GUVEX-944587 format. One record per atom (N, C-alpha, C): residue number from 1; residue in three letters; atom name; z, y, x. Coordinates in Angstrom, 2 decimals, padded with zeros to 5 digits. Example, Ala and Ser with C-alpha at 12.3 -4.5 7.8 and 13.67 -1.06 7.14 Angstrom:
residues 2
{site 1,'ALA','N',{007.80,-005.69,013.19}},
{site 1,'ALA','CA',{007.80,-004.50,012.30}},
{site 1,'ALA','C',{007.80,-003.30,013.20}},
{site 2,'SER','N',{007.08,-002.25,012.85}},
{site 2,'SER','CA',{007.14,-001.06,013.67}},
{site 2,'SER','C',{007.87,000.03,012.90}},
END
This chain:
residues 146
{site 1,'GLY','N',{079.55,127.55,101.95}},
{site 1,'GLY','CA',{078.47,127.92,102.97}},
{site 1,'GLY','C',{078.90,127.06,104.21}},
{site 2,'LYS','N',{077.89,127.04,105.06}},
{site 2,'LYS','CA',{078.21,126.37,106.43}},
{site 2,'LYS','C',{079.34,127.34,107.16}},
{site 3,'GLY','N',{079.91,126.52,107.78}},
{site 3,'GLY','CA',{081.09,127.10,108.80}},
{site 3,'GLY','C',{082.32,127.43,108.02}},
{site 4,'GLY','N',{082.60,127.30,106.67}},
{site 4,'GLY','CA',{083.68,127.00,106.00}},
{site 4,'GLY','C',{083.57,128.41,105.03}},
{site 5,'GLY','N',{083.01,129.33,105.45}},
{site 5,'GLY','CA',{083.15,130.61,104.60}},
{site 5,'GLY','C',{082.36,130.26,103.11}},
{site 6,'PRO','N',{082.88,131.38,102.25}},
{site 6,'PRO','CA',{082.09,131.33,100.84}},
{site 6,'PRO','C',{080.45,131.56,101.05}},
{site 7,'PRO','N',{079.87,130.87,100.14}},
{site 7,'PRO','CA',{078.16,131.21,100.03}},
{site 7,'PRO','C',{077.80,132.72,099.85}},
{site 8,'ALA','N',{076.89,133.03,100.63}},
{site 8,'ALA','CA',{076.44,134.60,100.32}},
{site 8,'ALA','C',{076.17,134.83,098.68}},
{site 9,'PRO','N',{076.48,135.83,098.20}},
{site 9,'PRO','CA',{076.22,136.22,096.74}},
{site 9,'PRO','C',{074.66,135.77,096.27}},
{site 10,'GLY','N',{074.76,135.22,095.17}},
{site 10,'GLY','CA',{073.28,134.61,094.69}},
{site 10,'GLY','C',{072.95,133.42,095.12}},
{site 11,'VAL','N',{073.59,132.85,096.48}},
{site 11,'VAL','CA',{073.20,131.54,097.00}},
{site 11,'VAL','C',{073.97,130.50,096.36}},
{site 12,'LYS','N',{073.40,129.44,095.81}},
{site 12,'LYS','CA',{074.13,128.25,095.42}},
{site 12,'LYS','C',{074.73,127.32,096.67}},
{site 13,'ASP','N',{075.87,127.26,096.80}},
{site 13,'ASP','CA',{076.61,126.36,097.77}},
{site 13,'ASP','C',{076.04,124.93,097.74}},
{site 14,'TRP','N',{075.69,124.19,098.95}},
{site 14,'TRP','CA',{075.24,123.00,098.88}},
{site 14,'TRP','C',{076.14,121.95,099.28}},
{site 15,'LEU','N',{076.44,121.13,098.61}},
{site 15,'LEU','CA',{077.50,120.36,098.39}},
{site 15,'LEU','C',{077.00,118.71,098.92}},
{site 16,'ASN','N',{077.96,117.89,099.46}},
{site 16,'ASN','CA',{077.64,116.54,099.93}},
{site 16,'ASN','C',{077.52,115.72,098.57}},
{site 17,'VAL','N',{076.73,114.52,098.82}},
{site 17,'VAL','CA',{076.70,113.45,097.90}},
{site 17,'VAL','C',{078.15,112.97,097.60}},
{site 18,'ARG','N',{078.50,112.57,096.47}},
{site 18,'ARG','CA',{079.88,111.66,096.25}},
{site 18,'ARG','C',{080.04,110.44,097.17}},
{site 19,'SER','N',{081.08,110.21,097.45}},
{site 19,'SER','CA',{081.09,108.86,098.16}},
{site 19,'SER','C',{080.76,107.76,097.30}},
{site 20,'GLY','N',{080.01,106.94,097.93}},
{site 20,'GLY','CA',{079.28,105.64,097.15}},
{site 20,'GLY','C',{077.81,105.85,096.71}},
{site 21,'THR','N',{077.27,107.09,097.01}},
{site 21,'THR','CA',{076.12,107.43,096.69}},
{site 21,'THR','C',{074.85,106.30,097.16}},
{site 22,'VAL','N',{074.17,105.54,096.44}},
{site 22,'VAL','CA',{073.31,104.71,096.93}},
{site 22,'VAL','C',{071.66,105.09,096.65}},
{site 23,'VAL','N',{070.86,105.19,097.48}},
{site 23,'VAL','CA',{069.56,105.51,097.20}},
{site 23,'VAL','C',{068.61,103.88,097.38}},
{site 24,'ASP','N',{068.07,103.49,096.32}},
{site 24,'ASP','CA',{067.53,102.25,096.73}},
{site 24,'ASP','C',{066.17,102.20,096.11}},
{site 25,'ARG','N',{065.57,103.31,095.98}},
{site 25,'ARG','CA',{064.10,103.35,095.38}},
{site 25,'ARG','C',{063.54,104.79,095.97}},
{site 26,'ASP','N',{062.33,104.82,095.77}},
{site 26,'ASP','CA',{061.35,105.93,096.21}},
{site 26,'ASP','C',{061.16,106.40,097.55}},
{site 27,'VAL','N',{062.24,106.25,098.40}},
{site 27,'VAL','CA',{062.26,106.61,099.76}},
{site 27,'VAL','C',{062.57,105.21,100.88}},
{site 28,'THR','N',{062.76,104.16,100.10}},
{site 28,'THR','CA',{063.04,102.94,100.81}},
{site 28,'THR','C',{061.64,102.14,100.88}},
{site 29,'GLY','N',{061.46,101.16,101.76}},
{site 29,'GLY','CA',{060.33,100.34,101.74}},
{site 29,'GLY','C',{059.85,099.52,100.58}},
{site 30,'LYS','N',{058.69,099.48,100.27}},
{site 30,'LYS','CA',{058.13,098.93,099.24}},
{site 30,'LYS','C',{058.28,097.42,099.27}},
{site 31,'ASP','N',{058.20,096.67,100.27}},
{site 31,'ASP','CA',{058.24,095.18,100.58}},
{site 31,'ASP','C',{059.61,094.85,101.02}},
{site 32,'ALA','N',{060.46,095.86,101.18}},
{site 32,'ALA','CA',{061.68,095.51,102.10}},
{site 32,'ALA','C',{062.77,095.39,101.18}},
{site 33,'PHE','N',{063.79,094.80,101.50}},
{site 33,'PHE','CA',{065.21,094.61,100.83}},
{site 33,'PHE','C',{065.91,095.64,101.59}},
{site 34,'ASP','N',{065.94,097.06,101.14}},
{site 34,'ASP','CA',{066.69,097.83,102.01}},
{site 34,'ASP','C',{067.26,099.00,101.13}},
{site 35,'TRP','N',{068.32,099.89,101.71}},
{site 35,'TRP','CA',{068.83,101.28,100.85}},
{site 35,'TRP','C',{069.48,101.96,101.73}},
{site 36,'TYR','N',{069.62,103.02,101.42}},
{site 36,'TYR','CA',{070.77,104.23,102.15}},
{site 36,'TYR','C',{071.92,104.40,101.14}},
{site 37,'MET','N',{073.05,104.43,101.89}},
{site 37,'MET','CA',{074.31,104.63,101.30}},
{site 37,'MET','C',{075.06,105.58,102.05}},
{site 38,'VAL','N',{075.85,106.30,101.32}},
{site 38,'VAL','CA',{076.93,107.18,101.73}},
{site 38,'VAL','C',{078.31,106.71,101.41}},
{site 39,'PRO','N',{078.76,105.84,101.88}},
{site 39,'PRO','CA',{080.15,105.46,101.50}},
{site 39,'PRO','C',{081.51,106.24,101.63}},
{site 40,'HIS','N',{081.23,107.26,102.59}},
{site 40,'HIS','CA',{082.50,107.92,103.14}},
{site 40,'HIS','C',{082.43,109.22,102.48}},
{site 41,'HIS','N',{083.45,110.07,102.37}},
{site 41,'HIS','CA',{083.40,111.43,102.30}},
{site 41,'HIS','C',{083.46,112.32,103.41}},
{site 42,'ALA','N',{082.65,113.13,103.42}},
{site 42,'ALA','CA',{082.40,114.04,104.58}},
{site 42,'ALA','C',{083.79,114.92,104.88}},
{site 43,'LEU','N',{084.44,114.63,106.00}},
{site 43,'LEU','CA',{085.54,115.35,106.50}},
{site 43,'LEU','C',{085.43,116.86,106.98}},
{site 44,'GLN','N',{084.00,116.91,107.59}},
{site 44,'GLN','CA',{083.61,118.22,107.96}},
{site 44,'GLN','C',{082.05,118.22,108.03}},
{site 45,'GLY','N',{081.38,119.14,107.65}},
{site 45,'GLY','CA',{079.76,119.01,107.73}},
{site 45,'GLY','C',{079.24,118.22,106.67}},
{site 46,'THR','N',{078.22,117.67,107.05}},
{site 46,'THR','CA',{077.22,116.99,106.24}},
{site 46,'THR','C',{077.60,115.43,106.13}},
{site 47,'ALA','N',{077.63,114.82,105.18}},
{site 47,'ALA','CA',{077.75,113.42,105.30}},
{site 47,'ALA','C',{076.50,112.74,105.74}},
{site 48,'ARG','N',{076.52,111.66,106.52}},
{site 48,'ARG','CA',{075.10,111.00,106.88}},
{site 48,'ARG','C',{075.04,109.62,106.13}},
{site 49,'ALA','N',{073.83,109.55,105.56}},
{site 49,'ALA','CA',{073.52,108.26,104.93}},
{site 49,'ALA','C',{073.28,107.17,106.01}},
{site 50,'SER','N',{073.95,106.13,105.75}},
{site 50,'SER','CA',{073.33,105.06,106.65}},
{site 50,'SER','C',{072.16,104.09,105.97}},
{site 51,'HIS','N',{071.32,103.47,106.63}},
{site 51,'HIS','CA',{070.21,102.74,106.20}},
{site 51,'HIS','C',{070.46,101.21,106.35}},
{site 52,'TYR','N',{070.51,100.45,105.19}},
{site 52,'TYR','CA',{070.82,099.11,105.50}},
{site 52,'TYR','C',{069.68,098.25,104.95}},
{site 53,'HIS','N',{069.36,097.32,105.91}},
{site 53,'HIS','CA',{068.18,096.25,105.70}},
{site 53,'HIS','C',{068.77,094.90,105.76}},
{site 54,'VAL','N',{068.54,094.33,104.53}},
{site 54,'VAL','CA',{068.80,092.74,104.30}},
{site 54,'VAL','C',{067.82,091.84,105.09}},
{site 55,'LEU','N',{068.27,091.21,106.03}},
{site 55,'LEU','CA',{067.63,090.44,106.67}},
{site 55,'LEU','C',{067.42,088.92,105.87}},
{site 56,'SER','N',{068.72,088.51,105.60}},
{site 56,'SER','CA',{068.85,087.36,104.81}},
{site 56,'SER','C',{069.76,087.33,103.81}},
{site 57,'ASN','N',{069.72,086.89,102.46}},
{site 57,'ASN','CA',{070.47,087.10,101.58}},
{site 57,'ASN','C',{070.78,085.49,101.10}},
{site 58,'ASP','N',{071.44,084.75,101.80}},
{site 58,'ASP','CA',{071.83,083.35,101.73}},
{site 58,'ASP','C',{072.61,083.26,100.31}},
{site 59,'ALA','N',{073.40,084.28,100.06}},
{site 59,'ALA','CA',{074.22,084.29,098.68}},
{site 59,'ALA','C',{073.63,084.56,097.61}},
{site 60,'LYS','N',{072.42,084.78,097.65}},
{site 60,'LYS','CA',{071.49,085.09,096.46}},
{site 60,'LYS','C',{072.18,086.35,095.68}},
{site 61,'LEU','N',{072.79,087.12,096.24}},
{site 61,'LEU','CA',{073.41,088.39,095.55}},
{site 61,'LEU','C',{072.32,089.59,095.08}},
{site 62,'SER','N',{072.38,090.02,093.92}},
{site 62,'SER','CA',{071.73,090.98,093.56}},
{site 62,'SER','C',{071.79,092.17,094.21}},
{site 63,'ALA','N',{070.77,093.10,094.14}},
{site 63,'ALA','CA',{070.83,094.37,094.92}},
{site 63,'ALA','C',{072.22,095.01,094.67}},
{site 64,'ASP','N',{072.52,095.04,093.36}},
{site 64,'ASP','CA',{073.86,095.97,093.06}},
{site 64,'ASP','C',{075.02,095.25,093.51}},
{site 65,'LYS','N',{075.18,094.02,093.54}},
{site 65,'LYS','CA',{076.34,093.26,094.12}},
{site 65,'LYS','C',{076.27,093.58,095.68}},
{site 66,'LEU','N',{075.41,093.47,096.23}},
{site 66,'LEU','CA',{075.02,093.56,097.74}},
{site 66,'LEU','C',{075.83,094.72,098.10}},
{site 67,'GLN','N',{075.18,095.94,097.40}},
{site 67,'GLN','CA',{075.52,097.35,097.65}},
{site 67,'GLN','C',{077.00,097.45,097.56}},
{site 68,'ARG','N',{077.39,096.90,096.38}},
{site 68,'ARG','CA',{079.01,096.98,096.02}},
{site 68,'ARG','C',{079.64,096.28,097.24}},
{site 69,'PHE','N',{079.43,095.35,097.56}},
{site 69,'PHE','CA',{080.06,094.49,098.63}},
{site 69,'PHE','C',{080.12,095.20,100.20}},
{site 70,'THR','N',{078.89,095.94,100.44}},
{site 70,'THR','CA',{078.85,096.51,101.49}},
{site 70,'THR','C',{079.55,097.86,101.49}},
{site 71,'PHE','N',{079.81,098.55,100.29}},
{site 71,'PHE','CA',{080.66,099.72,100.09}},
{site 71,'PHE','C',{081.96,099.26,100.29}},
{site 72,'ASP','N',{082.37,098.09,099.40}},
{site 72,'ASP','CA',{083.86,097.68,099.69}},
{site 72,'ASP','C',{084.29,097.44,101.19}},
{site 73,'LEU','N',{083.35,096.62,101.92}},
{site 73,'LEU','CA',{083.59,096.45,103.24}},
{site 73,'LEU','C',{083.83,097.77,104.15}},
{site 74,'CYS','N',{083.66,099.09,103.59}},
{site 74,'CYS','CA',{083.74,100.19,104.37}},
{site 74,'CYS','C',{085.33,100.90,104.02}},
{site 75,'HIS','N',{085.95,100.01,103.16}},
{site 75,'HIS','CA',{087.45,100.52,102.92}},
{site 75,'HIS','C',{088.22,099.78,103.47}},
{site 76,'VAL','N',{087.94,098.64,104.50}},
{site 76,'VAL','CA',{089.06,097.79,104.85}},
{site 76,'VAL','C',{089.07,097.85,106.48}},
{site 77,'TYR','N',{088.48,098.98,107.09}},
{site 77,'TYR','CA',{088.51,099.07,108.59}},
{site 77,'TYR','C',{090.05,099.21,108.95}},
{site 78,'GLY','N',{090.56,098.57,109.78}},
{site 78,'GLY','CA',{092.22,098.66,110.15}},
{site 78,'GLY','C',{092.54,099.66,110.73}},
{site 79,'ARG','N',{091.58,100.56,111.76}},
{site 79,'ARG','CA',{091.95,101.59,112.60}},
{site 79,'ARG','C',{091.88,102.86,111.88}},
{site 80,'ALA','N',{091.32,102.92,110.68}},
{site 80,'ALA','CA',{091.06,104.23,109.91}},
{site 80,'ALA','C',{092.05,104.51,108.57}},
{site 81,'THR','N',{092.54,105.42,108.14}},
{site 81,'THR','CA',{093.27,105.48,107.01}},
{site 81,'THR','C',{092.21,106.18,105.85}},
{site 82,'LYS','N',{090.93,106.47,106.08}},
{site 82,'LYS','CA',{089.94,106.79,105.15}},
{site 82,'LYS','C',{088.87,105.80,105.11}},
{site 83,'ILE','N',{087.93,106.09,104.28}},
{site 83,'ILE','CA',{086.71,105.20,104.18}},
{site 83,'ILE','C',{085.80,105.70,105.40}},
{site 84,'VAL','N',{085.22,104.54,106.02}},
{site 84,'VAL','CA',{084.46,104.76,107.12}},
{site 84,'VAL','C',{082.88,104.61,106.64}},
{site 85,'SER','N',{082.14,105.17,107.52}},
{site 85,'SER','CA',{080.70,105.20,107.09}},
{site 85,'SER','C',{080.04,104.02,107.20}},
{site 86,'ARG','N',{080.52,102.95,107.90}},
{site 86,'ARG','CA',{079.65,101.76,107.94}},
{site 86,'ARG','C',{080.80,100.50,107.80}},
{site 87,'PRO','N',{080.41,099.59,107.24}},
{site 87,'PRO','CA',{081.19,098.16,107.09}},
{site 87,'PRO','C',{082.19,098.03,108.19}},
{site 88,'ALA','N',{083.18,097.55,107.99}},
{site 88,'ALA','CA',{084.34,097.31,109.05}},
{site 88,'ALA','C',{083.94,096.40,110.04}},
{site 89,'HIS','N',{083.21,095.35,109.76}},
{site 89,'HIS','CA',{082.70,094.34,110.77}},
{site 89,'HIS','C',{081.77,095.05,111.96}},
{site 90,'VAL','N',{080.89,096.09,111.42}},
{site 90,'VAL','CA',{080.37,096.85,112.50}},
{site 90,'VAL','C',{080.97,097.43,113.61}},
{site 91,'TYR','N',{082.22,098.24,113.13}},
{site 91,'TYR','CA',{083.08,098.80,113.95}},
{site 91,'TYR','C',{083.64,097.74,114.86}},
{site 92,'TYR','N',{084.50,096.55,114.31}},
{site 92,'TYR','CA',{084.78,095.78,114.98}},
{site 92,'TYR','C',{083.94,094.93,116.14}},
{site 93,'ALA','N',{082.75,094.88,115.74}},
{site 93,'ALA','CA',{081.59,094.34,116.65}},
{site 93,'ALA','C',{081.54,095.15,117.90}},
{site 94,'HIS','N',{081.53,096.68,117.50}},
{site 94,'HIS','CA',{081.39,097.60,118.36}},
{site 94,'HIS','C',{082.54,097.45,119.49}},
{site 95,'LEU','N',{083.83,097.30,118.99}},
{site 95,'LEU','CA',{084.99,097.19,119.94}},
{site 95,'LEU','C',{084.93,096.01,120.73}},
{site 96,'ALA','N',{084.51,095.02,120.23}},
{site 96,'ALA','CA',{084.47,093.50,120.85}},
{site 96,'ALA','C',{083.47,093.81,122.10}},
{site 97,'ALA','N',{082.32,094.32,121.65}},
{site 97,'ALA','CA',{081.21,094.61,122.76}},
{site 97,'ALA','C',{081.73,095.65,124.02}},
{site 98,'PHE','N',{082.53,096.60,123.71}},
{site 98,'PHE','CA',{083.29,097.47,124.40}},
{site 98,'PHE','C',{084.22,096.83,125.24}},
{site 99,'ASN','N',{085.12,096.00,124.61}},
{site 99,'ASN','CA',{086.07,095.53,125.40}},
{site 99,'ASN','C',{085.75,094.22,125.93}},
{site 100,'GLY','N',{084.45,093.53,125.88}},
{site 100,'GLY','CA',{084.27,092.28,126.24}},
{site 100,'GLY','C',{084.42,092.19,127.76}},
{site 101,'PRO','N',{084.02,093.23,128.41}},
{site 101,'PRO','CA',{083.93,092.82,130.06}},
{site 101,'PRO','C',{085.38,092.91,130.63}},
{site 102,'PHE','N',{086.43,093.51,129.90}},
{site 102,'PHE','CA',{087.68,093.44,130.44}},
{site 102,'PHE','C',{088.42,091.86,130.14}},
{site 103,'TYR','N',{087.69,091.44,129.45}},
{site 103,'TYR','CA',{088.36,089.69,129.40}},
{site 103,'TYR','C',{087.73,088.75,130.38}},
{site 104,'SER','N',{086.68,089.29,131.26}},
{site 104,'SER','CA',{085.80,088.53,132.14}},
{site 104,'SER','C',{086.97,088.41,133.37}},
{site 105,'SER','N',{086.93,087.04,133.87}},
{site 105,'SER','CA',{087.62,086.84,134.84}},
{site 105,'SER','C',{087.30,087.74,136.29}},
{site 106,'ASP','N',{086.38,088.06,136.16}},
{site 106,'ASP','CA',{085.85,088.53,137.57}},
{site 106,'ASP','C',{085.84,090.17,137.27}},
{site 107,'PHE','N',{086.22,090.54,136.32}},
{site 107,'PHE','CA',{086.19,092.20,136.02}},
{site 107,'PHE','C',{087.21,092.77,137.22}},
{site 108,'ARG','N',{086.98,093.89,137.69}},
{site 108,'ARG','CA',{087.41,094.76,138.59}},
{site 108,'ARG','C',{087.46,096.26,138.05}},
{site 109,'ASP','N',{088.45,096.94,138.03}},
{site 109,'ASP','CA',{088.51,098.29,137.66}},
{site 109,'ASP','C',{087.88,098.91,138.93}},
{site 110,'THR','N',{087.91,100.35,138.63}},
{site 110,'THR','CA',{087.18,101.19,139.73}},
{site 110,'THR','C',{088.00,101.19,140.89}},
{site 111,'ALA','N',{089.28,101.08,140.62}},
{site 111,'ALA','CA',{090.07,101.14,142.08}},
{site 111,'ALA','C',{089.78,100.12,142.83}},
{site 112,'GLY','N',{089.34,098.89,142.20}},
{site 112,'GLY','CA',{089.34,097.49,143.04}},
{site 112,'GLY','C',{090.55,096.78,142.70}},
{site 113,'ALA','N',{091.48,097.10,141.84}},
{site 113,'ALA','CA',{092.48,096.20,141.67}},
{site 113,'ALA','C',{092.17,095.11,140.57}},
{site 114,'ASP','N',{092.57,093.82,140.52}},
{site 114,'ASP','CA',{092.40,092.91,139.51}},
{site 114,'ASP','C',{092.74,093.33,138.17}},
{site 115,'TRP','N',{092.00,093.20,137.28}},
{site 115,'TRP','CA',{092.26,093.74,135.85}},
{site 115,'TRP','C',{093.42,093.16,135.46}},
{site 116,'CYS','N',{093.99,092.12,135.60}},
{site 116,'CYS','CA',{095.06,091.49,134.84}},
{site 116,'CYS','C',{096.40,091.96,135.60}},
{site 117,'GLU','N',{096.21,092.76,136.80}},
{site 117,'GLU','CA',{097.74,093.12,137.29}},
{site 117,'GLU','C',{098.18,094.17,136.82}},
{site 118,'VAL','N',{099.52,094.21,136.32}},
{site 118,'VAL','CA',{100.01,095.36,135.82}},
{site 118,'VAL','C',{101.19,095.74,136.33}},
{site 119,'GLY','N',{101.27,097.18,136.65}},
{site 119,'GLY','CA',{102.43,097.64,137.54}},
{site 119,'GLY','C',{102.85,099.13,136.69}},
{site 120,'SER','N',{104.17,099.23,137.20}},
{site 120,'SER','CA',{104.88,100.62,136.55}},
{site 120,'SER','C',{105.87,100.91,137.62}},
{site 121,'VAL','N',{106.11,102.32,137.67}},
{site 121,'VAL','CA',{106.77,102.84,138.15}},
{site 121,'VAL','C',{107.98,103.66,137.49}},
{site 122,'GLY','N',{109.30,103.36,137.75}},
{site 122,'GLY','CA',{110.12,104.02,136.90}},
{site 122,'GLY','C',{110.66,105.34,137.62}},
{site 123,'SER','N',{111.47,106.20,136.84}},
{site 123,'SER','CA',{111.86,107.45,137.21}},
{site 123,'SER','C',{112.57,107.51,138.45}},
{site 124,'HIS','N',{113.35,106.47,138.84}},
{site 124,'HIS','CA',{113.96,106.34,140.15}},
{site 124,'HIS','C',{113.20,105.98,141.36}},
{site 125,'GLY','N',{112.19,105.60,141.19}},
{site 125,'GLY','CA',{111.24,105.05,141.90}},
{site 125,'GLY','C',{111.20,103.42,142.11}},
{site 126,'SER','N',{111.94,102.83,141.13}},
{site 126,'SER','CA',{111.95,101.29,141.07}},
{site 126,'SER','C',{110.46,100.99,140.49}},
{site 127,'SER','N',{110.01,099.95,140.79}},
{site 127,'SER','CA',{108.84,099.42,140.22}},
{site 127,'SER','C',{108.71,097.81,140.01}},
{site 128,'GLN','N',{107.79,097.62,138.84}},
{site 128,'GLN','CA',{107.92,096.36,138.27}},
{site 128,'GLN','C',{106.46,095.99,138.35}},
{site 129,'SER','N',{106.18,094.90,138.59}},
{site 129,'SER','CA',{104.85,094.38,138.34}},
{site 129,'SER','C',{104.56,093.03,137.56}},
{site 130,'ALA','N',{103.60,092.81,137.06}},
{site 130,'ALA','CA',{103.32,091.45,136.47}},
{site 130,'ALA','C',{101.93,091.02,136.73}},
{site 131,'THR','N',{101.71,089.63,136.96}},
{site 131,'THR','CA',{099.98,089.22,137.09}},
{site 131,'THR','C',{100.09,088.12,135.90}},
{site 132,'CYS','N',{098.95,088.33,135.17}},
{site 132,'CYS','CA',{098.58,087.64,134.00}},
{site 132,'CYS','C',{098.43,086.31,134.55}},
{site 133,'GLY','N',{098.74,085.30,133.79}},
{site 133,'GLY','CA',{098.27,083.84,133.92}},
{site 133,'GLY','C',{096.99,083.46,133.20}},
{site 134,'ALA','N',{096.78,082.20,133.51}},
{site 134,'ALA','CA',{095.78,081.63,132.78}},
{site 134,'ALA','C',{095.67,081.77,130.98}},
{site 135,'LEU','N',{094.68,081.71,130.48}},
{site 135,'LEU','CA',{094.50,081.61,129.05}},
{site 135,'LEU','C',{094.87,080.54,128.33}},
{site 136,'HIS','N',{095.94,080.54,127.26}},
{site 136,'HIS','CA',{096.45,079.35,126.88}},
{site 136,'HIS','C',{095.04,078.73,126.13}},
{site 137,'PRO','N',{094.89,077.39,126.06}},
{site 137,'PRO','CA',{093.58,076.53,125.57}},
{site 137,'PRO','C',{093.60,076.75,123.92}},
{site 138,'SER','N',{094.74,077.05,123.04}},
{site 138,'SER','CA',{094.81,077.31,121.78}},
{site 138,'SER','C',{094.48,078.82,121.60}},
{site 139,'LEU','N',{094.02,079.67,122.48}},
{site 139,'LEU','CA',{093.81,081.11,122.29}},
{site 139,'LEU','C',{092.26,081.35,122.67}},
{site 140,'ALA','N',{091.62,080.29,123.24}},
{site 140,'ALA','CA',{090.19,080.30,123.63}},
{site 140,'ALA','C',{089.28,080.76,122.75}},
{site 141,'ASP','N',{089.63,080.26,121.48}},
{site 141,'ASP','CA',{088.46,080.63,120.20}},
{site 141,'ASP','C',{089.09,081.87,119.58}},
{site 142,'THR','N',{090.08,082.56,119.92}},
{site 142,'THR','CA',{090.65,083.68,119.04}},
{site 142,'THR','C',{089.95,084.88,119.33}},
{site 143,'ILE','N',{089.78,085.90,118.45}},
{site 143,'ILE','CA',{089.27,087.05,118.63}},
{site 143,'ILE','C',{090.23,088.01,118.19}},
{site 144,'TYR','N',{090.57,089.02,119.31}},
{site 144,'TYR','CA',{091.54,089.98,119.21}},
{site 144,'TYR','C',{090.80,091.26,118.88}},
{site 145,'TYR','N',{091.23,092.20,118.02}},
{site 145,'TYR','CA',{090.64,093.50,117.83}},
{site 145,'TYR','C',{091.64,094.37,118.23}},
{site 146,'ALA','N',{091.45,095.06,119.36}},
{site 146,'ALA','CA',{092.31,096.04,119.65}},
{site 146,'ALA','C',{092.25,097.44,118.83}},
END
């Protein structure tokens, strides 16, 4: 039952679908290449399916292979120890979009200090600070995932 208790007498308990469940007919678009998938286990509450739309299939993968590939990508997110609900690159793109402004040279934090200045104060009042230098040209095309 909901809330973690046992179901009421005579009431069948509702369970989540199994990890990897795919629905690709009856509730999907007639002319679209789309599907719903629940790749993860619900840790608490109800597992929610994600709706996938194929915009371009350059690799010419079958629906089953593309769905399996998408499912497999939900297992490789480096910041989680369990299967996640969306492919890893979706989470990485979200992190990059969130962290992007911090890499701008004109970024200022809310206190007005330069984002690249780092400072710390020791337990005896001693302080250290460092200022970041210019980005090395070999790192200009590198993506860093925090």
